PAZAPA-4460 file (N, C-alpha, C; in steps of 0.05 Angstrom, whole numbers, plus 32768, in hexadecimal, padded with zeros to 4 digits):
% residues 343
    n_x    n_y    n_z   ca_x   ca_y   ca_z    c_x    c_y    c_z   seq   type   mol
   86B3   8CD8   8546   86BC   8CEA   8550   86D2   8CEA   855A     1      X     A
   86EA   8CFF   854E   8701   8CFB   8563   8703   8D14   856F     2      X     A
   8717   8D14   858A   871B   8D33   8592   8739   8D34   8594     3      X     A
   873E   8D48   859A   875A   8D54   8597   876E   8D52   85B8     4      X     A
   8765   8D38   85B9   8772   8D30   85CC   8793   8D31   85CF     5      X     A
   87A7   8D2F   85E5   87B7   8D35   85E2   87CB   8D1B   85DF     6      X     A
   87CF   8D09   85CF   87E1   8CF5   85CA   87F3   8CE9   85DD     7      X     A
   87F3   8CDB   85F1   8803   8CDB   8609   8826   8CD4   85EE     8      X     A
   882B   8CD4   85DF   883C   8CD4   85D1   884F   8CF0   85CD     9      X     A
   883C   8D0D   85D6   883E   8D2F   85D2   8843   8D37   85E9    10      X     A
   884D   8D28   85F9   8854   8D2B   8615   8848   8D22   8630    11      X     A
   8838   8D0F   8638   8834   8D04   864F   8837   8CE3   8644    12      X     A
   8848   8CD5   8654   884E   8CBE   8655   8846   8CAF   866A    13      X     A
   8826   8C95   866E   882A   8C90   8687   8834   8C7A   8689    14      X     A
   8834   8C65   8670   8848   8C4F   867D   883D   8C3F   8699    15      X     A
   8817   8C3D   86A2   881D   8C23   86AF   8821   8C40   86CC    16      X     A
   881C   8C52   86D5   882F   8C69   86D9   8812   8C6A   86F7    17      X     A
   8816   8C66   8710   8809   8C6B   8724   87FB   8C80   872A    18      X     A
   87DF   8C87   872D   87D9   8CA7   8743   87C2   8C9C   874A    19      X     A
   87B8   8CB0   875C   87A4   8CB6   8767   8789   8CBF   8760    20      X     A
   877D   8CB5   8769   875B   8CC5   875D   8756   8CD9   8767    21      X     A
   8755   8CDE   8793   8753   8CF5   8797   875D   8CF2   87AD    22      X     A
   8742   8CEB   87B8   873D   8CEA   87D5   8754   8CDB   87E8    23      X     A
   8766   8CE6   87FE   8775   8CD9   8812   8768   8CD1   8823    24      X     A
   876F   8CC2   8838   8762   8CC0   885B   8778   8CDA   886C    25      X     A
   878A   8CDE   886B   879E   8CF7   8878   878E   8D10   887F    26      X     A
   8791   8D17   889C   8785   8D28   88A3   87A1   8D44   88A4    27      X     A
   87B5   8D44   8896   87BE   8D59   888F   87CC   8D58   8878    28      X     A
   87CF   8D6F   886F   87D3   8D6F   885B   87ED   8D6F   8851    29      X     A
   87FA   8D79   885C   8825   8D6C   885A   8827   8D56   8854    30      X     A
   8816   8D46   886C   881C   8D27   8875   880D   8D18   884E    31      X     A
   87FE   8D1F   884D   87EB   8D20   882F   87F9   8D1B   881A    32      X     A
   8810   8D35   8817   881B   8D3A   87FB   8830   8D29   87FB    33      X     A
   883E   8D24   8819   885D   8D13   8819   8852   8CF3   880D    34      X     A
   883F   8CEB   8819   882F   8CDC   880A   882D   8CCF   87F1    35      X     A
   8823   8CE5   87E6   8827   8CE7   87C6   8840   8CE3   87BE    36      X     A
   884D   8CF8   87C5   8867   8D01   87BA   886F   8CDF   87C0    37      X     A
   8874   8CD4   87D9   887F   8CB6   87CF   8871   8C9D   87BF    38      X     A
   885D   8CA4   87C2   8850   8C8E   87AF   8844   8C93   879D    39      X     A
   8846   8CAC   878D   8835   8CB0   8770   884C   8CC5   8769    40      X     A
   8864   8CB2   8766   887A   8CCC   8759   8874   8CD7   8740    41      X     A
   8867   8CCB   8729   8868   8CC6   8710   8848   8CE1   8707    42      X     A
   8836   8CDA   8719   8820   8CE7   870F   8817   8CF6   8730    43      X     A
   8821   8CF9   873C   881C   8D08   8751   87F9   8D1A   8756    44      X     A
   87F1   8D17   8764   87D8   8D27   8764   87D1   8D34   877C    45      X     A
   87C5   8D52   877C   87B8   8D53   879D   87A8   8D44   87A9    46      X     A
   87A7   8D4A   87BD   8795   8D35   87CE   8784   8D39   87DE    47      X     A
   8771   8D3E   87D6   8755   8D40   87EB   8752   8D3A   8800    48      X     A
   8747   8D44   8810   8753   8D43   8830   8731   8D3C   883D    49      X     A
   871B   8D35   8835   8700   8D37   8840   86FA   8D20   8864    50      X     A
   8711   8D18   886A   871A   8D13   8889   8727   8D30   8898    51      X     A
   872D   8D40   888E   8743   8D55   889C   8729   8D6D   88A9    52      X     A
   8719   8D6E   8894   8700   8D79   88A1   86F6   8D71   888B    53      X     A
   86D1   8D7B   889D   86B7   8D6C   8888   86B6   8D78   8870    54      X     A
   86B1   8D9B   8868   86B2   8DA2   8861   86C5   8DA2   883F    55      X     A
   86D8   8D8D   8843   86ED   8D88   8836   86E3   8D71   881D    56      X     A
   86CA   8D6F   8822   86B7   8D56   880B   86BF   8D62   87F3    57      X     A
   86B9   8D50   87E2   86BA   8D5C   87CB   869D   8D68   87C0    58      X     A
   8693   8D70   87CB   867C   8D85   87CF   867B   8D9E   87D0    59      X     A
   8687   8D9D   87F1   8687   8DB3   8800   86A3   8DC5   87F3    60      X     A
   86B7   8DAE   87EA   86CD   8DBF   87E0   86CA   8DC6   87CA    61      X     A
   86BE   8DC0   87B8   86B9   8DC7   879A   86A3   8DE6   8798    62      X     A
   868A   8DE6   87AF   8680   8DFA   87B3   868F   8E1A   87C9    63      X     A
   869F   8E10   87D7   86B3   8E1E   87DE   869A   8E36   87F3    64      X     A
   86A2   8E4C   87E9   8690   8E62   87F9   8671   8E58   87F9    65      X     A
   8668   8E56   87E4   8651   8E51   87D6   863C   8E35   87E9    66      X     A
   864D   8E29   87F5   864B   8E0F   8800   8631   8E16   881D    67      X     A
   8637   8E32   8826   8626   8E40   8838   8608   8E40   8838    68      X     A
   8601   8E49   8815   85E8   8E46   8818   85DB   8E29   880E    69      X     A
   85E7   8E1B   8815   85D0   8DFD   881A   85D4   8DF2   8835    70      X     A
   85C5   8DDE   882F   85B9   8DDA   884C   85BD   8DB9   8841    71      X     A
   85D2   8DAD   885B   85D0   8D89   8856   85B8   8D79   8864    72      X     A
   85A9   8D6C   8846   8597   8D5B   8855   8596   8D43   8858    73      X     A
   858A   8D35   8862   8587   8D1B   8869   858E   8D02   8854    74      X     A
   8589   8D12   8841   8583   8CF6   882B   859F   8D05   881C    75      X     A
   85BC   8D12   8828   85CD   8D13   881B   85D4   8D2D   8802    76      X     A
   85C0   8D37   87FD   85C2   8D4A   87F2   85C3   8D69   87F9    77      X     A
   85D1   8D79   87F4   85D8   8D96   87FC   85BF   8DA6   87E9    78      X     A
   85B1   8DAE   87FD   8596   8DB7   87F9   8595   8DD6   87EF    79      X     A
   858A   8DE0   87EA   858A   8E06   87DA   856D   8E0C   87E2    80      X     A
   8566   8E19   87F5   8555   8E34   87F1   854F   8E3B   87CF    81      X     A
   8536   8E48   87C6   8534   8E4D   87BE   853B   8E69   87BC    82      X     A
   853B   8E78   87D0   8540   8E91   87D6   8550   8E98   87DE    83      X     A
   856A   8E84   87D5   857B   8E84   87D5   8592   8E7D   87B2    84      X     A
   857A   8E7D   87A8   858E   8E74   8787   8596   8E8B   877D    85      X     A
   8588   8EA2   877E   8597   8EB6   876C   85AE   8EBE   8776    86      X     A
   85B4   8EB0   878B   85CC   8EBD   8798   85E5   8EA4   878E    87      X     A
   85D5   8E8F   878F   85DE   8E78   8790   85EE   8E81   876C    88      X     A
   85DA   8E7A   8754   85EE   8E8C   873B   85F8   8E9F   8741    89      X     A
   85FB   8EB6   874E   8601   8EC4   8746   8623   8EC2   874D    90      X     A
   8626   8EAB   8767   863A   8E9B   8768   8645   8E95   8758    91      X     A
   863E   8E7E   8746   8647   8E77   8731   865D   8E8C   8719    92      X     A
   8648   8E99   8710   8652   8EB0   8700   8666   8EB8   8704    93      X     A
   8671   8EBE   8716   8680   8ECB   8729   869E   8EC6   8717    94      X     A
   86B1   8EDC   8718   86C6   8ED2   86FE   86E0   8EC3   870E    95      X     A
   86EB   8EBB   871C   8704   8EAF   8726   8709   8E9C   8731    96      X     A
   86F4   8E86   8734   86EF   8E73   874B   870D   8E67   8755    97      X     A
   870E   8E5F   8768   8721   8E50   8773   8718   8E41   8786    98      X     A
   8729   8E26   878F   872A   8E1A   87A4   872F   8E2D   87B7    99      X     A
   8720   8E29   87D5   8726   8E39   87EC   873A   8E32   87F4   100      X     A
   874C   8E32   8806   8769   8E2C   8811   875D   8E1B   882C   101      X     A
   8751   8E1E   8835   8740   8E11   8850   872D   8DFB   8848   102      X     A
   872C   8DF3   8835   871A   8DE1   8825   8724   8DD1   8818   103      X     A
   8742   8DD8   880A   8754   8DCB   87F2   8771   8DD3   8802   104      X     A
   876D   8DC7   881B   8790   8DBE   882A   879D   8DB1   881A   105      X     A
   8797   8D9F   8815   87A8   8D8B   87FC   87B2   8D91   87E2   106      X     A
   87A2   8DAA   87E3   87A6   8DB3   87C4   87BE   8DC8   87C4   107      X     A
   87C2   8DD8   87DB   87C9   8DEA   87DD   87E9   8DE5   87EF   108      X     A
   87EC   8DCF   87F2   87FF   8DC9   87FD   8809   8DB0   87E9   109      X     A
   87F9   8DAB   87D9   8805   8D9E   87BB   881D   8DB4   87AC   110      X     A
   8806   8DC5   87A9   8816   8DDC   879D   8830   8DE4   87A8   111      X     A
   8839   8DEE   87C2   884C   8DFE   87C6   8862   8DE5   87C9   112      X     A
   8858   8DC8   87C8   886F   8DB3   87C8   8874   8DB4   87AA   113      X     A
   8868   8DBD   87A1   886D   8DC0   877D   8881   8DD4   877B   114      X     A
   887C   8DED   8782   8887   8DFD   8781   88A8   8DFB   8797   115      X     A
   88A4   8DE9   87A4   88BB   8DE2   87B0   88D9   8DCE   8799   116      X     A
   88C9   8DC2   8783   88D5   8DAE   8775   88D4   8D9D   877B   117      X     A
   88C2   8D8B   8790   88B0   8D74   879E   88AF   8D62   877D   118      X     A
   88AA   8D6A   8769   8897   8D5A   8759   88A6   8D53   873B   119      X     A
   88C2   8D61   8740   88D5   8D66   8728   88D7   8D4F   8710   120      X     A
   88D9   8D33   8718   88D7   8D28   870C   88C0   8D19   8703   121      X     A
   88A7   8D24   86FF   8884   8D1B   8704   8887   8D19   86DC   122      X     A
   887B   8D06   86D2   886D   8D0C   86BF   8855   8D1D   86B8   123      X     A
   8847   8D25   86CF   882C   8D32   86CE   8820   8D34   86F5   124      X     A
   881A   8D4E   86EE   880C   8D52   8705   87F0   8D56   8707   125      X     A
   87E2   8D46   8721   87C2   8D37   8719   87B0   8D54   8722   126      X     A
   879D   8D64   871A   8791   8D70   872E   8772   8D5E   8721   127      X     A
   875A   8D66   873D   873F   8D5B   8737   8735   8D76   8747   128      X     A
   8719   8D70   8732   8701   8D77   8744   86E7   8D71   8740   129      X     A
   86CE   8D7B   8754   86B5   8D67   8751   86A7   8D66   872D   130      X     A
   869C   8D50   8723   8699   8D61   870C   8676   8D67   870E   131      X     A
   8672   8D7A   86FB   865C   8D88   86F6   863F   8D81   86FA   132      X     A
   863F   8D67   86EF   8629   8D4B   86EF   8623   8D43   870B   133      X     A
   8641   8D37   8720   862F   8D34   8737   862F   8D3D   8747   134      X     A
   863A   8D6B   8743   863B   8D70   8753   8617   8D7B   8755   135      X     A
   860C   8D81   8738   85F4   8D7F   8738   85D5   8D6D   873B   136      X     A
   85E6   8D58   8746   85D3   8D3E   8750   85DE   8D35   8768   137      X     A
   85F0   8D44   877C   85F6   8D50   878D   85E4   8D5F   879E   138      X     A
   85E0   8D74   8792   85CD   8D8E   879D   85B6   8D88   8797   139      X     A
   85AA   8D9D   879F   8589   8DA2   8799   8582   8DBF   87A0   140      X     A
   856A   8DB8   8791   855A   8DD5   879C   853A   8DCD   87A3   141      X     A
   853D   8DD6   87BF   8523   8DCC   87D7   8518   8DAA   87C9   142      X     A
   852B   8D9F   87C1   852C   8D77   87CA   8531   8D76   87AA   143      X     A
   8531   8D8A   8794   852C   8D75   8778   8551   8D87   8774   144      X     A
   855B   8D67   876D   857A   8D6C   875C   8579   8D7F   8751   145      X     A
   8593   8D90   874F   8595   8D9E   8733   859A   8D93   8729   146      X     A
   85A3   8D7F   871E   85A4   8D6D   8709   858B   8D73   86F1   147      X     A
   8571   8D79   86F9   8561   8D7D   86F0   855B   8D90   86E4   148      X     A
   8573   8DA7   86E0   856D   8DCB   86DF   857E   8DC0   86C7   149      X     A
   857A   8DC3   86B1   859D   8DC6   8697   85A1   8DD9   869B   150      X     A
   8594   8DF5   86A4   859B   8E0E   86AB   85B8   8E18   86BC   151      X     A
   85AE   8E03   86D7   85BE   8E02   86EA   85D3   8DF4   86E4   152      X     A
   85D3   8DD4   86D4   85E3   8DCB   86D2   85FC   8DDE   86BF   153      X     A
   85F1   8DF1   86A9   85FF   8DFA   86A0   8610   8E0D   86A9   154      X     A
   8608   8E1D   86BE   8618   8E2A   86C7   862C   8E1C   86DB   155      X     A
   8626   8E0A   86EA   863B   8DFB   86FF   864A   8DEF   86EB   156      X     A
   8646   8DE1   86CC   865E   8DD5   86C5   8674   8DF5   86B5   157      X     A
   866B   8E0C   86B4   8676   8E1F   86AC   868C   8E2A   86CB   158      X     A
   8680   8E25   86DD   868C   8E2C   86F8   86A6   8E19   86F9   159      X     A
   8695   8DF2   86F6   86B1   8DE1   86F4   86C8   8DEB   86E0   160      X     A
   86BC   8DEB   86CB   86D9   8DF0   86BC   86EA   8E07   86C7   161      X     A
   86EA   8E19   86D8   86EF   8E34   86DE   8704   8E29   86F1   162      X     A
   86F8   8E20   86FF   8704   8E11   8711   8717   8DFB   870D   163      X     A
   8716   8DED   86F4   8722   8DDB   86ED   8744   8DEC   86E0   164      X     A
   8731   8DFD   86DC   8749   8E0A   86CA   875B   8E1D   86D4   165      X     A
   874E   8E2F   86F1   875A   8E34   8703   8772   8E26   8709   166      X     A
   8774   8DFE   870F   8786   8DF4   8719   879E   8DF8   870B   167      X     A
   8798   8DF8   86EF   87AB   8DFA   86D8   87C1   8E11   86E0   168      X     A
   87AF   8E1E   86DC   87BC   8E40   86DB   87D4   8E3D   86FB   169      X     A
   87CB   8E32   870A   87D3   8E2E   8729   87EB   8E1A   8722   170      X     A
   87F1   8E05   871A   8807   8DF1   870C   8815   8DF5   86F9   171      X     A
   8803   8E04   86F1   881A   8E0F   86D8   883D   8E0F   86D3   172      X     A
   883F   8E1C   86E3   885D   8E29   86E7   8872   8E11   86F2   173      X     A
   8866   8DFF   86F2   886D   8DE7   86FF   8882   8DD8   86DB   174      X     A
   8871   8DDA   86C7   887F   8DD7   86AD   887F   8DBB   86AF   175      X     A
   885D   8DAA   86B1   885D   8D99   86AE   8843   8D96   86A8   176      X     A
   8838   8D7F   8690   8818   8D7C   8692   8806   8D79   86A8   177      X     A
   87F3   8D80   869D   87DF   8D8F   86B9   87C5   8D77   86AC   178      X     A
   87BF   8D67   86BD   87AA   8D59   86B9   8797   8D5F   86D9   179      X     A
   877B   8D60   86C4   8762   8D66   86D7   8748   8D56   86D4   180      X     A
   874F   8D47   86E0   8737   8D39   86E1   8717   8D3A   86F3   181      X     A
   8702   8D38   86E6   86E5   8D3A   86F5   86E2   8D29   86FD   182      X     A
   86D9   8D29   8718   86D0   8D13   8723   86B4   8D0F   8723   183      X     A
   86A5   8CFD   8722   868E   8CEC   8719   8681   8CDC   871B   184      X     A
   8678   8CDD   8739   8672   8CC1   873D   8657   8CC7   873D   185      X     A
   8649   8CE0   873B   862F   8CE6   8738   861F   8CD7   8723   186      X     A
   8637   8CCE   870C   8629   8CC5   86F0   8618   8CAA   86F8   187      X     A
   861B   8C9F   8709   8611   8C8B   8714   85EA   8C8F   8717   188      X     A
   85E9   8C9F   8722   85CB   8CB6   8723   85C1   8CB9   8710   189      X     A
   85D3   8CC2   8700   85CE   8CCD   86E2   85BB   8CB6   86CA   190      X     A
   85CF   8CA1   86D1   85CB   8C85   86C7   85B1   8C72   86C8   191      X     A
   85B5   8C72   86E6   859F   8C62   86F4   858C   8C70   870E   192      X     A
   858F   8C79   870E   8574   8C94   8721   8568   8C9E   871A   193      X     A
   8578   8CB7   8710   8563   8CD3   86FA   8556   8CC9   86E5   194      X     A
   853A   8CD2   86E2   852F   8CBD   86C1   8538   8CDC   86BA   195      X     A
   854C   8CD3   86A7   855A   8CF6   869E   8556   8CF6   8687   196      X     A
   854B   8D0E   8670   854E   8D07   864F   855E   8D0E   864A   197      X     A
   856C   8D0D   8629   858B   8D1C   861A   859A   8D1C   8639   198      X     A
   85A9   8D06   863A   85BC   8D06   8641   85D2   8D05   8638   199      X     A
   85D3   8D07   861E   85E6   8D17   8603   85EF   8D29   8611   200      X     A
   85D3   8D44   8617   85DF   8D5B   861A   85EE   8D5E   8634   201      X     A
   85EF   8D4D   8644   85F7   8D4C   865C   8611   8D41   8656   202      X     A
   861E   8D2D   8648   863C   8D24   8647   863D   8D48   862F   203      X     A
   8638   8D55   861F   863F   8D64   861A   864D   8D7C   862D   204      X     A
   8640   8D7A   863B   864C   8D85   8652   8662   8D8D   8652   205      X     A
   866D   8D69   8662   8689   8D66   8663   8695   8D67   864F   206      X     A
   868A   8D69   8632   86A6   8D67   8623   86AD   8D83   8626   207      X     A
   8694   8D92   8629   86A0   8DB6   8623   86B1   8DBE   8638   208      X     A
   86AD   8DA7   864F   86CB   8DB8   866B   86DD   8DAA   8659   209      X     A
   86E0   8D8C   8652   86FB   8D87   8646   8706   8D93   8638   210      X     A
   86FB   8DA3   8624   8708   8DB7   8608   870C   8DCB   861A   211      X     A
   8703   8DDB   8636   8712   8DF1   863E   8724   8DE4   8651   212      X     A
   872E   8DDA   8659   873F   8DBE   866B   8754   8DCD   864F   213      X     A
   8752   8DBB   8630   875F   8DB6   8626   8770   8DDB   8619   214      X     A
   875A   8DE3   8618   8763   8E06   8615   8771   8E0A   861F   215      X     A
   876A   8E0C   8641   877E   8E08   8656   879E   8E04   8653   216      X     A
   87A0   8DEF   8648   87BA   8DE0   8644   87B3   8DCE   8650   217      X     A
   87A5   8DCB   8664   87A6   8DB2   866F   8798   8D8C   865E   218      X     A
   879C   8D7A   866E   878D   8D64   8660   877D   8D5A   8676   219      X     A
   8765   8D54   8664   874A   8D52   8676   873F   8D2F   8678   220      X     A
   873C   8D31   8695   8732   8D16   8697   871A   8D17   86A8   221      X     A
   870A   8CFE   86AF   86F9   8CFF   86BA   86F9   8CDB   86CD   222      X     A
   86F4   8CDC   86E4   86EF   8CCA   86F2   86D7   8CBF   86F3   223      X     A
   86D2   8CA4   86F5   86B7   8C99   86F6   86BA   8C7C   8702   224      X     A
   86B0   8C83   872C   86A8   8C65   8736   8693   8C55   8734   225      X     A
   8680   8C54   8718   866F   8C4F   871F   866A   8C40   8701   226      X     A
   8653   8C2C   86FA   8658   8C27   86E4   8658   8C40   86D0   227      X     A
   8669   8C3A   86B9   865F   8C42   86A1   8651   8C39   8688   228      X     A
   863D   8C4A   8680   8629   8C45   866D   863F   8C46   864E   229      X     A
   8629   8C3E   8639   8638   8C34   8625   8638   8C56   8615   230      X     A
   861C   8C64   861F   8619   8C76   860A   8634   8C8D   8614   231      X     A
   863D   8C85   8635   8649   8C98   863B   8669   8C93   862F   232      X     A
   8674   8C7D   862A   868A   8C76   861E   868A   8C7E   8606   233      X     A
   8677   8C79   85F7   8675   8C88   85DE   867E   8CA9   85D3   234      X     A
   8668   8CB5   85E7   8667   8CD7   85E5   867D   8CE0   85FB   235      X     A
   8688   8CDE   860E   8695   8CE8   8627   86AD   8CE6   8619   236      X     A
   86BF   8CFA   8614   86DD   8CF9   8605   86EE   8D10   8616   237      X     A
   86F1   8CFE   862D   870F   8D07   8630   872C   8D06   862B   238      X     A
   8749   8D07   8635   8755   8D00   862C   8761   8CEA   863E   239      X     A
   875E   8CE7   8656   875A   8CD3   8669   8742   8CD0   8675   240      X     A
   8737   8CB0   8673   8722   8CA7   8681   872B   8C94   869D   241      X     A
   8726   8C9D   86AE   8726   8C8C   86CA   8710   8C7E   86DA   242      X     A
   8718   8C67   86D7   8702   8C5A   86DE   8706   8C34   86F2   243      X     A
   86E6   8C2F   86F5   86F1   8C1C   870D   86EA   8C07   86F7   244      X     A
   86FC   8BF3   86FE   8707   8BDB   86EE   86F1   8BC3   86F0   245      X     A
   86EE   8BC0   8710   86D7   8BAE   8715   86AF   8BAD   8705   246      X     A
   86AE   8BCF   8708   868E   8BD0   86F8   8694   8BCB   86DB   247      X     A
   86B2   8BD9   86CD   86A7   8BE0   86A8   86BA   8BCC   86A1   248      X     A
   86BD   8BB6   86A5   86D1   8B9E   86A0   86BD   8B99   8684   249      X     A
   86AC   8B97   8683   8690   8B8A   866C   8693   8BA4   865B   250      X     A
   867C   8BB2   865B   8677   8BCB   8652   8694   8BDC   8643   251      X     A
   86A7   8BDB   8649   86BC   8BE4   863D   86D1   8BCF   8625   252      X     A
   86CB   8BB4   8634   86D4   8B9F   8618   86BA   8B9B   8607   253      X     A
   86A7   8BAB   8606   868E   8BA7   85F1   868E   8BC3   85D8   254      X     A
   869F   8BDF   85ED   869B   8BF3   85E7   869F   8BF7   85C9   255      X     A
   868F   8C02   85AB   86A1   8C08   859C   86A9   8C26   859F   256      X     A
   86A0   8C2D   85B3   869E   8C51   85B6   86BD   8C4E   85BC   257      X     A
   86C0   8C42   85DD   86D6   8C45   85E2   86F0   8C35   85D4   258      X     A
   86E8   8C21   85BD   8703   8C24   85B2   8706   8C3A   8599   259      X     A
   86F0   8C42   8590   86F3   8C61   857D   8706   8C75   8594   260      X     A
   8701   8C76   85AE   8711   8C89   85BB   8734   8C87   85B9   261      X     A
   8737   8C6A   85C1   8748   8C61   85C1   8760   8C6B   85AB   262      X     A
   8758   8C68   8597   8761   8C65   857B   8768   8C80   857D   263      X     A
   8754   8C9F   8588   875A   8CAF   8580   876D   8CBD   859B   264      X     A
   8773   8CAD   85A8   8785   8CB5   85BB   8785   8CB1   85D4   265      X     A
   8769   8CAB   85DF   8760   8CAC   85FC   8774   8C96   860A   266      X     A
   8774   8C9F   8624   8791   8C97   863C   8776   8C89   864F   267      X     A
   8785   8C76   8656   876C   8C6D   866F   877A   8C65   8695   268      X     A
   8769   8C68   86A2   876E   8C6C   86BF   876B   8C53   86C2   269      X     A
   877D   8C3B   86C8   8766   8C26   86D9   8764   8C1C   86F9   270      X     A
   874B   8C21   86F8   8745   8C26   8718   8747   8C02   871B   271      X     A
   875A   8BF4   8724   8753   8BDD   8724   8767   8BD1   8743   272      X     A
   8768   8BE2   8750   877B   8BE6   876E   8755   8BEB   877D   273      X     A
   8746   8BD0   878C   8730   8BD6   8793   8731   8BEC   87B5   274      X     A
   8723   8BF0   87B3   871C   8C05   87CA   8714   8BF5   87EA   275      X     A
   8704   8BE8   87DE   86F8   8BD9   87F6   8708   8BBB   87FB   276      X     A
   86FA   8BAB   8812   870B   8B8F   8813   8720   8B8F   880E   277      X     A
   8735   8B9A   8827   8754   8B92   882D   8749   8B73   883D   278      X     A
   8762   8B63   883F   877B   8B6A   8824   8770   8B60   880D   279      X     A
   877F   8B77   87F6   877D   8B7D   87DA   8781   8B65   87D1   280      X     A
   877D   8B5D   87BF   8783   8B3E   87A5   87AA   8B41   87A3   281      X     A
   87B3   8B36   87A0   87C4   8B2C   879D   87D5   8B32   8783   282      X     A
   87F2   8B42   8776   87F6   8B48   8768   87F3   8B3B   874C   283      X     A
   87EE   8B1C   874A   87EA   8B14   8735   87CD   8B0C   872C   284      X     A
   87C0   8B11   8744   879A   8B13   8741   879A   8B30   872F   285      X     A
   87A2   8B3D   8739   879E   8B6C   8732   87A3   8B65   8712   286      X     A
   87C3   8B53   8704   87CA   8B55   86F5   87C1   8B53   86E6   287      X     A
   87B5   8B2F   86E6   87A7   8B23   86D2   878A   8B35   86CC   288      X     A
   8785   8B3E   86E3   875D   8B4F   86E4   876C   8B65   86CD   289      X     A
   8782   8B7A   86D0   878A   8B8B   86BB   8786   8B85   86A5   290      X     A
   8796   8B73   869C   87A8   8B60   8683   8789   8B55   867B   291      X     A
   8774   8B4E   8686   8761   8B3E   8674   8755   8B5A   866A   292      X     A
   8751   8B72   8679   873E   8B86   8662   8759   8B8F   8655   293      X     A
   876F   8B95   8656   877C   8BA2   8640   8777   8B9D   8630   294      X     A
   8781   8B78   8629   877B   8B72   8618   876F   8B6F   8606   295      X     A
   874F   8B7B   8614   873B   8B78   860A   872D   8B8A   8601   296      X     A
   8745   8BA8   8602   873C   8BBA   85F4   8753   8BBE   85D4   297      X     A
   8767   8BB4   85DA   877D   8BB4   85C6   878D   8BA8   85CB   298      X     A
   87AF   8BB7   85C5   87BF   8BA7   85C4   87D1   8BA7   85E5   299      X     A
   87D4   8B9C   85F8   87D9   8BA0   861A   87F0   8BB3   8610   300      X     A
   87FD   8BB5   85FC   881F   8BBD   860A   8813   8BE1   8605   301      X     A
   87FE   8BDD   85E6   87F6   8BFC   85E1   87E8   8C0C   85F9   302      X     A
   87D4   8BF1   8602   87C0   8BFF   8620   87D2   8C08   8638   303      X     A
   87E7   8BF6   863A   8802   8BFB   865A   880B   8C16   864C   304      X     A
   8811   8C1C   8636   8823   8C2F   8636   880A   8C4C   863B   305      X     A
   87F8   8C54   8631   87E3   8C63   8631   87D6   8C60   864A   306      X     A
   87DF   8C4B   8666   87C0   8C52   867E   87DC   8C55   8695   307      X     A
   87C8   8C5E   869B   87D2   8C63   86C3   87C5   8C4F   86DB   308      X     A
   87D0   8C46   86F0   87C7   8C34   86FD   87B7   8C3B   871B   309      X     A
   87A0   8C3E   871B   878E   8C4E   8738   8782   8C32   8746   310      X     A
   8780   8C42   8754   8763   8C33   8767   8751   8C3A   8761   311      X     A
   8736   8C2A   876A   871D   8C2D   875C   8713   8C47   8763   312      X     A
   8715   8C53   8773   8717   8C6C   877F   871C   8C7E   8791   313      X     A
   8713   8C95   87A1   8722   8C9B   87B7   8726   8C8A   87CD   314      X     A
   873B   8C93   87DE   8749   8C7D   87F4   8743   8C88   880E   315      X     A
   872B   8CA3   880C   8726   8CB3   882F   8716   8C9D   8840   316      X     A
   870A   8C8A   8835   86FF   8C76   883D   8714   8C63   8857   317      X     A
   8725   8C62   8842   873B   8C44   8857   8746   8C58   8865   318      X     A
   875F   8C46   887A   8774   8C5B   8889   8788   8C59   8873   319      X     A
   879E   8C66   8888   87B0   8C75   887B   87C4   8C54   886D   320      X     A
   87C4   8C42   8883   87D6   8C2C   8876   87CA   8C24   8863   321      X     A
   87A9   8C1E   886B   87A7   8C0B   884F   879D   8C21   8833   322      X     A
   87A2   8C39   882D   87AC   8C47   881F   87C7   8C45   8810   323      X     A
   87D9   8C40   8826   87EF   8C37   8817   87EF   8C21   880D   324      X     A
   87E3   8C12   8817   87DF   8BF2   8813   87DB   8BF2   87F5   325      X     A
   87C7   8C01   87F1   87B4   8C0A   87D3   87CF   8C17   87C3   326      X     A
   87E2   8C2E   87C9   87ED   8C2D   87BC   8804   8C1F   87B2   327      X     A
   880C   8C19   87C7   8829   8BFC   87BC   881D   8BEC   87B1   328      X     A
   8801   8BE3   87B2   87FD   8BD2   87A0   87FF   8BD2   877E   329      X     A
   87F2   8BEE   8785   87FB   8BF1   8769   8807   8C02   875B   330      X     A
   8824   8C0C   8764   8839   8C0D   8760   8844   8BE9   8753   331      X     A
   883D   8BD4   8763   8848   8BBF   8757   883C   8BB0   8746   332      X     A
   8823   8BAE   8743   8816   8BB0   8725   8820   8BBE   8718   333      X     A
   882E   8BDA   8719   883A   8BEA   8701   8856   8BD7   86F9   334      X     A
   8862   8BD5   870E   8882   8BC8   8706   886C   8BB7   86EF   335      X     A
   8859   8BA4   86FC   885C   8B84   86EC   8851   8B8F   86D2   336      X     A
   883B   8BA2   86CF   883E   8BAB   86AE   885A   8BAC   86A3   337      X     A
   8866   8BC7   86AD   887E   8BD1   869F   8887   8BB4   869C   338      X     A
   8898   8B9D   86A5   88A7   8B90   86A7   88A2   8B7B   8697   339      X     A
   8884   8B72   8696   8881   8B5B   8688   8869   8B68   866D   340      X     A
   8858   8B7D   8665   8858   8B88   864D   8863   8BA0   863E   341      X     A
   886D   8BB7   8651   8878   8BC2   8648   8898   8BBF   8645   342      X     A
   889D   8BB3   8634   88BA   8BA3   862F   88C1   8B9B   861A   343      X     A
***
C-alpha cells in the first residue's frame, strides 16, 4: 500500500540537514529561538520549553484550558473525574483550537521571528504536537487510561488534527514547506504495557491525522523515542519518520514494511545523537553508526538525500551547554555525510 507522500524532489531537500525534536532546556523563549536560528538554519523548529513553567510540558501544553479538568496523580497520569467527562468531551469538540500563548511561548516567539524573515533561507519550518496515542495513554478517567476508550481516542485524534492544521495555517505565510510532527513517546506503552487488541485501529487513527495534515498543505511526521514494532513500521505511513537509532537499528534493518515505505518516498530523521551520557561519542563513531543503518536500508547516498539528523529525543533534560554540544555534534555529522556520501 502506497501513500501520497510529498517526495523530497517535489520541494523539500533534507540532505542530512539538522533539526530538533521539540523541547529545549531554555527558560526564555526569545533566547531559545535564537539558539534554533543559529544551530538549525535549514529546518528550524519552534522550541517547547517545559523548564520555563511546569504546564509547558507536552501534556498540559496540548490540552490548553482543558488541563484544568485533570488532577495530576502520583503515577504520572493526569486524571479526569467522571463528573467532568461531558465537559471534557465538549471542549474536545470545540472548533478552532490553538496553542495558548502562555503555554507555548516558544511557538509564538518562533512565529514572530518568522514574520521578521529570520528563517528566510530555511528549507522548511517544523512544528510538533503531542500525538493522540500518547495523550490517551497519559490521561486517565478515574485511574483508567483513556487509551482503552476508542471513542475518546477518536475525539482526541480529531482535536490533535485541528491543532496540527492550525500550526500549518499560522506558518503558511512564510511560503516554506511546513512539517508537523506528532510526538508519540506513549507508543512504548501501546507496545509493551497496555494489552490492547486491534492495534491496527490505533495506527489507522495516526494515518488519518497524516492525511489531514497533507490536505492542509503540510508534511506529516511522527517522532518516537521508543522501540518501534514491525507492525508499526508496516502500517504507520508518515512523510517523515523520526526515531531513536540506538533502539531501532535491528528492527528497521529487518523491516520489509519500512523498505516499502522508503520506495514510496518516506524520509527519515536519524536520532543518532544520544540525549544521555555526556560527553557524546566522537564524530567517527556517530558517522559509522549512521552509515551502518543507512547501508542496511538501501543506497547510503539516496538515504542521505532523504534524511535529517537529530538528537534521539528532546533536550529539555539537558543544560543549555549540553544542548549546544548536541546540535554541534549533529552539525558535524551532517557535514561529514555531505562531504563523504553526498558527493
